[in-house]
Each structure stands twice: as structure tokens, then as C-alpha cells.
N, C-alpha and C positions, 0 to 999 in steps of 0.2 A: 398922671401917676395917681391922682387920689383916689380916681374912680376903680384903679386895679387894688389898693390899699384895702377899700370899701367891698370891694368884690371878696377881697380876702377872709376879713371882720364876719362879713355873712356866713360863708361857710366854715369857719374856725366855729362862730356858735350853734350854726345848727349840729354842730357836730358833737360840739360839747354840754347840749337839750339832748341828743342824744341819750348821753353816757356811756357810749364806747369808743373803741379805738379807732382813729382814722387808717386809711390804708398808709405802708411804711411808706416811711418818708424817703426821699433820693440822701444819699450820703451827705455830709457839710463839706465834700470836698468839691459837690456841684454848685454851680453858682445861678441865680436866673435872672433875667434881661428881660428888657421888653423892649420890640425890634420895631420901627414904625413903619409901615409899607403903602400899598396906591389903596388906602378906603379901612385900614384895618391897623391895629394895635395885637403886636404878637409876639405871648407867652413863653418863653424857652427858656431852659432848665441846660445847662452844659456845665462836661464835667469831664476829668481824665486827658491822657494826652497818647496823641500818633494819630494813624491815617485816623478820618472823620468817620462816623456813622448814624445816618439822618432817620428817628424812630417816629414815624407817627401812625400815632393811634384812629381809633373808629369812632364811630355813635354808642352812647352809652355810659361811656367811658371818657378819660381825656389821659395826655400825657404821662401820669402817675401812672398808670397799666403796666409801665415800662421796666420799673423801678431794679426788678428782678435780675430782667436783661441787663442795663443800664449799671448798675453794680458792678457786672461781671463784664463789663467789653469796657468799662472804663480803668480799668488795669491794664490796655494796653492799647487806645481808642482814644480818639477823643468823641465824645459822645455827645449827641445834640438832640432836643428833645421839645419840640414843640407842643404844645394846645391848637389844633387847628383855630380858625377863624371860626366866631358864635360857639366856639367851646370852649371848657374849663376857665380859664384865667387871661383867655385873650379877648379882644373887644366882640361884639356883638354887635355887626352894623349890618342895616336896614339889607343889604345886594350883596355878592357878588363869590357866591356860596357854587356857582358852577366851578370844575375840578381845574378848571385849566386857568381859575382867577387866582385859585385856592394853589396852584402852581408856581403862581408867580410869587405867594405872600413867601415860599420855601425857597424861591429865587433871590428875594430881597433878605432873607433870614443868612442863604449863605454871603451873601456878598458881605454884607455887616460884619457877619463872623471874619471872614476875612479867607474861606473857605472854599477850592477851588474841585474838590473833587468827594465823591461820598459813597460808600457804602448806605446801599440805601435797604429798611426791615420796614414791613406797614404791615398793618390787620384794618379791614373793614370798609370803612369810607376811606382812612387811611391808603388801601391799596389804590383806590380810583384818584386823591391825588398825588400818589407817589407813580402812578403811571402816566398822568398826563406832564408831569416832568422829566420823567425818564423817557417819553416818547418824542417832548422838543429839545432834551437838553441830554441826549448820549454821550457824551462828552462828560458830562461832567459826575455819571452813575457808573463806579466799579463793577459791581454785581447788586441783585437787586432780590430779594425776600419780599413776596404776596402771602400773606395768610389768610383764608377763607372768608373770603368774598367776592363773587364776580368782576368785572370791569366793565360802566356800561358801553357795550355795542363792541364788543368783542366775544366772538365768537356765537353759546347760543344766547346770549342776553335774550330774545324775546323769547323761549321756552321757560329760559329762568322767572322772568318778569310773571309769569302763569299760576309759578307757585305759590298755593295759597298760606302758607306762612310768612310767605314777604307782603302781606297787604299793606304794612306801610309804606311800602316805597308809592303805594298813592293815595296816603291819607295825610292830609295837610289842608291849610285855608285856617280861614279868621275863624269860623265854628270852630273845626276839630281844634285849635286853643283855648277856645272858651272852655270845652268840653276836657281840659286837661288840666286846666289851671288850677291850682292847691292841690292837683292830684297825679303830679310828676310821677312820684313812685310808684303809683299802681299800673301807670303806663307803662313806667321803665321795669318793673318786676316783670312784665309779660314777656319781653325779648332775653331779660335774665331767666326767665323759668324754660320759656320754651326752646330758647339756641345752645341750651345745657344738657351736657348728658346726664351730666347729677347736679341740677339747681342748686346742693348745697354748698357745692363748691365754690357756689358766687355767695361769700356769705356773710352774714349780715352789716357787719364795718361799714364793707367794701358798698353793701347797694346803697347807706348809708351816707358814708362819702360821696357817692358819684350822683345819687339825688339829687343831694344839696346843692350841688353846682349845676343841675337843670331845673331847679327853681331858681334860680337867680334871674332879674327884670332880664327880657328879655331871649332867655337863652332855646323854650321851647320854642321861639318864633325860628332865629338859627335852624335849630335842627328841625324841622318841616322843611324848612329851604334847601335842604342837605338834597334833601330828598326830590325835591321840586322840582330841582337844575337836574333830575338826569338823563331827562330826553334831550337838552342839550349837550349835555357829555357824550352820549350815546353818539351823537352826531360829529362831536369836536373829537372821538376819538377815532373814529372811520376817519374826518378825514385826517387826521397825522398819519392814520397807520398808509393812506393812499399814497399821500406828499411821503414821508419817511421811512418806508418799510417795516416791518418785526422791528422788533431790539434785538440788539446783537449782542449786548453782554449776559454775562452768566445769569441764571432767572431758575432760584427755589422757590418752587407753587407749595405750599404748606395747606394743607388741611387735617383738621379737626379731626377723626375716625368716626363722629357720630355727627357729623354734620357737613362738608363738601369733601372731606376726603381728598380719594386721589380728582375727583371734578374738578376741582382745583387747575392741576398739570394739563388737564384736557383744554382746558378753555385754556390758559395762559400759551397752548401751543399754536393759536390761531396768532397769536401779535407778538411774540417769541421765537427764535431761532435754538436759543441754548437752555432748555429746561430743564428741572431736575424736578422728581416727582419727591413728596414726603408725606407722612400718615402722620397727625399728631392721635399714640393712643391714648384711651380711656377719655377723651376731650371729644366736647361740642365746638361751637362756634367761640367760644371764651379763656381762649387758648392759655391765657397766664395768671388765671383765676383758679381752671382747672386741672392743666397741667404744665407749671410753671417750672421742672425741672425737667421735662423732654422736649420741651419750647425753647429754650437757654442753650441748650446740648445739640439741636438741631441746627439752630441759626449758627452759634459759633462755628461750630465746625463746617459750615459750608463757609463762611467767610473768612476764614484760615485760608 
């Protein structure tokens, strides 16, 4: 607990020193919890009541990205928003960044909260963790929304890896950690700029907010480890699909208009039987920053 408090203090101090506002906080009705899993402590926000929905963020952000969607869905859902291990206010263990292990983190979170079934909404690396959870526990996932990122080992994964924009998938290790130490904001700006339809929509306050989290001790090591695990993730997912078959629950595959677009649905049809396609207009990868209104509308309509 003291470690969590210290991390919160460091992030708040960094935001105060920059003199700009933070990302919009969650409504006061949400409560924060710390859930101990096998090897990690997961920071979780919980609010609302009704059927449960689990929101999983990706790299370059934390669970804070989901606030507009969480606030809307809490009107008639129990909304569960963790920080994935190694990111945000969750702990930064040395290992466990394969998505099968992180899916087990989510299983523990739901068990502690006594939640038996969820709708699942995911973005970026959250897609990968969510897929590993859904393919292993299909009886616990009613509907699944994946947003703008491929899944290791699924469909044209090897071709996707050849895209030069995805150079960071193979960037990591001790020397790379030394290169970005103290320069986390420079590194992250590259993603926020290159993967946006309009970089100005990922505003300065949001950049400072997230950069403070990724400057915490161990955070960049954990981030690089997320990508380093992709080869194992691909093997795991191929084994899951061979053993269990495609996902049966309804799937919504959303892509940013200036990012994955309809390719999201094309990829997911390799791994799911019932796929609805969708595109978030006037958006690149960062859908909740670039077009939150359209994203919230598309997700809530599907989950009805």
C-alpha cells in the first residue's frame, strides 16, 4: 500500500510541476482497489451497478483513458477498469508480461470482485490481454469489443510485423532502457504523434499525465517487456485457437479511420465467428482522445 501511495504522489507531483491539468478524473462514485494476483498488484477502478463491463487499456496510456466511456456506462453497468501489470498504478514485476499471465490477472480481479461474466472492451495491448482471457474463458465473456490493434498469432500477424511504423515491437532490452531513461516523453511523443490522425487531439495535458506514469521506476522496463512477449503470445494464441476453436460470442472490431480501419474486422474474422465491423471517423489509433464521442456511441450501441 505504501508503494502505491508513493507512486500516486510522484505522478501528482510531476503534474503539479508542469502547471497543467490532468486527464479528467473518474466520477466520485468510482472507488479504487488494489487486487493481489500471482506476481502483481493490480490497481482497479470500480463504479456503477448492473451487468459488468471490463475495460482494458493499452500501451502509452493507463486505465484513465476510459473515463468518458466509464462515466457513461456506469449509469447502467458495473464498470471495472484496471491498470495492466507494469503500467499506471499497478505494480511493475520483473516478469509475467506474456498476455496469458496478464489474462490470469484479470481472472483474479473478477474473482475478488465476485463477477462471473463481463462484456469486454479493449484497446491496443488490452486487445491482446482481452483475447487471451476470452479464448480461455469464453463462458465469462458475453460480448467483446476490440479496438485498433492486432492480436499476436492471429490472421496476417507476420505481415503486420513488417510494417515499419511498428518498429517498437522489436525495440527493447537494457541498452534501449538506458537510451530512454529520463527521455520517456520524447519516446512516447513518437507514438502519440505518428499514430494520430491529428496529433493536436492528444493534448499536452494528457501527454504530461501519461508521461509521468511511464517515468516511474520500472515502468519503461515493463513497457518493453510487453512487446518482448509477443512471440510467446503468438504461440499461445495459436495453441488456444487450435484447442478451443474461434470465439463464439459477438465481437465488434473497431478501427480508427486513419489507422487500422476495417482491417480490424478482417483480422478478427480469423479468430471469431460473429464479427461486426466498425470505423471511428476522424481518428487514428488514439480513439478516446481523438474522437471519444463516436467511440462511446459505437461501444454502447453494440453492448445494448
